[in-house]
C-alpha positions as CSV (number, residue, x, y, z in Angstrom):
1,X,-30.9,-36.3,185.0
2,X,-34.0,-34.2,185.1
3,X,-35.9,-36.4,182.7
4,X,-35.0,-39.5,184.7
5,X,-36.1,-37.8,187.9
6,X,-39.4,-36.7,186.3
7,X,-40.1,-40.2,185.0
8,X,-39.3,-41.8,188.4
9,X,-41.7,-39.4,190.1
10,X,-44.4,-40.0,187.5
11,X,-44.1,-43.7,188.1
12,X,-44.5,-43.2,191.9
13,X,-47.4,-40.8,191.4
14,X,-49.2,-43.5,189.4
15,X,-48.8,-46.2,192.0
16,X,-51.9,-48.1,193.0
17,X,-50.8,-47.8,196.6
18,X,-52.2,-44.5,198.0
19,X,-49.4,-44.2,200.5
20,X,-46.7,-44.5,197.8
21,X,-48.4,-41.8,195.8
22,X,-48.8,-39.7,198.9
23,X,-45.1,-40.1,199.7
24,X,-44.1,-39.1,196.2
25,X,-46.3,-36.0,196.5
26,X,-44.8,-35.2,199.9
27,X,-41.3,-35.5,198.6
28,X,-42.0,-33.5,195.5
29,X,-43.3,-30.6,197.6
30,X,-39.9,-30.3,199.2
31,X,-37.8,-30.3,196.1
32,X,-40.0,-29.0,193.3
33,X,-38.4,-26.9,190.6
34,X,-40.0,-24.9,187.8
35,X,-39.2,-27.6,185.3
36,X,-40.6,-30.4,187.5
37,X,-43.7,-28.3,188.2
38,X,-44.2,-27.7,184.5
39,X,-43.8,-31.4,183.6
40,X,-45.9,-32.8,186.4
41,X,-48.7,-30.2,186.8
42,X,-51.1,-32.2,184.6
43,X,-50.4,-35.4,186.5
44,X,-51.0,-33.8,189.9
45,X,-54.1,-32.1,188.7
46,X,-55.5,-35.4,187.5
47,X,-54.7,-36.9,190.9
48,X,-57.1,-34.3,192.4
49,X,-59.9,-36.4,190.9
50,X,-58.8,-39.6,192.6
51,X,-61.4,-41.8,194.3
52,X,-59.2,-41.9,197.4
53,X,-59.5,-38.9,199.7
54,X,-55.9,-39.2,201.0
55,X,-54.5,-38.8,197.4
56,X,-57.0,-35.9,196.6
57,X,-55.9,-34.2,199.8
58,X,-52.2,-34.5,199.1
59,X,-52.6,-33.5,195.4
60,X,-54.7,-30.4,196.4
61,X,-52.0,-29.3,198.9
62,X,-49.1,-29.6,196.5
63,X,-50.9,-27.4,193.9
64,X,-49.8,-24.4,196.0
65,X,-46.1,-25.4,195.5
66,X,-46.7,-25.9,191.8
67,X,-48.3,-22.5,191.5
68,X,-45.3,-20.9,193.2
69,X,-42.8,-22.7,191.0
70,X,-44.8,-22.6,187.8
71,X,-47.4,-19.7,187.9
72,X,-48.7,-20.5,184.4
73,X,-50.4,-23.6,185.8
74,X,-52.7,-21.4,188.0
75,X,-55.2,-20.2,185.4
76,X,-56.1,-23.6,183.9
77,X,-56.0,-25.4,187.3
78,X,-58.0,-23.0,189.4
79,X,-61.4,-24.3,188.4
80,X,-60.4,-27.8,189.6
81,X,-59.2,-26.2,192.8
82,X,-62.5,-24.5,193.3
83,X,-64.3,-27.8,192.8
84,X,-62.4,-29.2,195.7
85,X,-64.0,-26.6,198.0
86,X,-67.2,-28.7,197.6
87,X,-65.5,-32.1,197.9
88,X,-67.3,-34.8,199.9
89,X,-64.3,-35.2,202.2
90,X,-63.8,-32.5,204.8
91,X,-60.0,-32.9,204.8
92,X,-59.9,-32.2,201.1
93,X,-62.1,-29.1,201.5
94,X,-59.8,-27.9,204.3
95,X,-56.8,-28.3,202.0
96,X,-58.5,-26.4,199.2
97,X,-59.4,-23.6,201.6
98,X,-55.7,-23.5,202.7
99,X,-54.4,-23.3,199.2
100,X,-56.8,-20.5,198.2
101,X,-56.0,-18.6,201.4
102,X,-52.3,-18.9,200.8
103,X,-52.7,-17.8,197.2
104,X,-54.8,-14.8,198.3
105,X,-52.2,-13.9,200.9
106,X,-49.4,-14.0,198.3
107,X,-51.3,-11.8,195.8
108,X,-54.6,-10.4,197.2
109,X,-55.4,-8.4,194.1
110,X,-56.1,-11.5,192.1
111,X,-58.9,-12.6,194.5
112,X,-60.7,-9.3,195.2
113,X,-63.7,-8.7,193.0
């Protein structure tokens, strides 16, 4: 059942309609499991480079939930998240700041130099 769910979500994430992809990301944020986070982390990180700001914003926000469910994704994904702090769209920048602040609130030692 998990493989079927993962494949259905991957199909929705790759939709050409930005609202379908956004809806899939929204739904995923509510029922993400460690297995789903592990299987979908690369797909969601690649969505952070979308040409559509709406999709970049949603993908940036869900990275926080992925990091909570699958912490091993944080280290390879963090540079991409830092890049979103300089995104051309202010809503994407705001989402990236939000994710970094929540990560720092959860474990401040990792973000103090």
